[in-house]
C-alpha positions in Angstrom: -27.1 16.8 47.6 -28.5 20.0 46.4 -30.5 20.6 43.2 -27.5 22.3 41.8 -25.2 19.4 42.5 -27.5 16.9 40.9 -27.6 19.2 37.7 -23.7 19.4 37.8 -23.3 15.5 38.1 -26.2 15.1 35.5 -24.1 17.6 33.1 -20.9 15.6 34.1 -22.5 12.1 33.4 -23.7 13.4 30.1 -20.4 14.9 28.9 -18.5 11.7 29.9 -20.6 9.5 28.1 -20.1 11.6 25.0 -16.4 11.6 25.6 -16.7 7.8 25.7 -18.6 7.6 22.6 -16.0 9.9 20.8 -13.2 7.9 22.1 -14.8 4.6 20.8 -15.3 6.0 17.3 -11.5 7.3 17.3 -10.4 3.9 18.7 -12.5 2.0 15.9 -11.0 4.4 13.2 -7.5 3.9 14.7 -8.0 0.3 14.2 -8.9 0.5 10.8 -6.3 2.8 9.7 -3.7 0.3 11.2 -5.3 -2.4 9.4 -5.1 -0.5 6.2 -1.6 0.5 6.8 -0.7 -3.4 7.3 -2.4 -4.1 3.9 -0.6 -1.5 2.2 2.7 -2.8 3.7 2.1 -6.1 2.5 1.1 -5.0 -1.0 4.3 -2.9 -1.2 6.3 -6.1 -0.2 4.7 -8.0 -2.8 5.5 -5.3 -5.5 9.0 -5.1 -4.2 9.2 -8.8 -4.8 7.8 -8.5 -8.3 9.9 -5.6 -9.2 13.1 -7.6 -8.1 12.0 -10.6 -10.1 11.3 -8.3 -13.2 14.7 -6.8 -13.0 16.2 -10.0 -12.9 14.3 -11.0 -16.0 15.3 -7.8 -17.6 19.1 -8.4 -17.0 18.6 -11.8 -18.5 17.0 -10.4 -21.5 19.4 -7.9 -22.0 22.1 -10.5 -21.7 20.5 -12.7 -24.2 20.0 -9.6 -26.7 23.7 -9.3 -26.7 24.2 -12.9 -27.5 21.4 -12.9 -30.3 22.4 -11.8 -33.8 19.3 -12.9 -35.8 17.0 -9.7 -36.6 13.9 -11.7 -35.8 15.4 -12.8 -32.3 16.5 -9.2 -31.7 12.9 -7.7 -32.5 11.4 -10.4 -30.3 13.8 -9.5 -27.4 13.0 -5.8 -28.0 9.5 -6.6 -27.5 9.7 -8.7 -24.6 12.0 -6.1 -22.9 9.5 -3.4 -23.6 6.8 -5.4 -22.2 8.9 -5.9 -19.0 9.7 -2.1 -18.9 6.0 -1.5 -18.8 5.4 -4.0 -16.1 8.3 -2.3 -14.0 6.8 1.0 -14.7 3.5 -0.2 -13.4 5.0 -1.5 -10.3 6.9 1.7 -9.6 3.6 3.6 -10.3 2.0 1.3 -7.7 4.7 1.9 -5.0 4.3 5.6 -5.5 0.8 5.6 -4.5 
């Protein structure tokens, strides 16, 4: 093996090590990003579940408001409804992130 061949082999080994190092870094980053995606998907599922629950409560409160004639009950129902609407808005904002 000539001196030039040895230099080429040494250069090739160095570049191969560098490539393997970069590959390992990208592999770790990929795993991290996949984990983050899984966490976000779980969070989205929780928020969808919460949203459906709040929507059901909203419908129930809306029905209760129709049945309620008393002004105090109506005011309380409006306040509860406004609170639920704010919660739904928060959930929607989190889903949009």
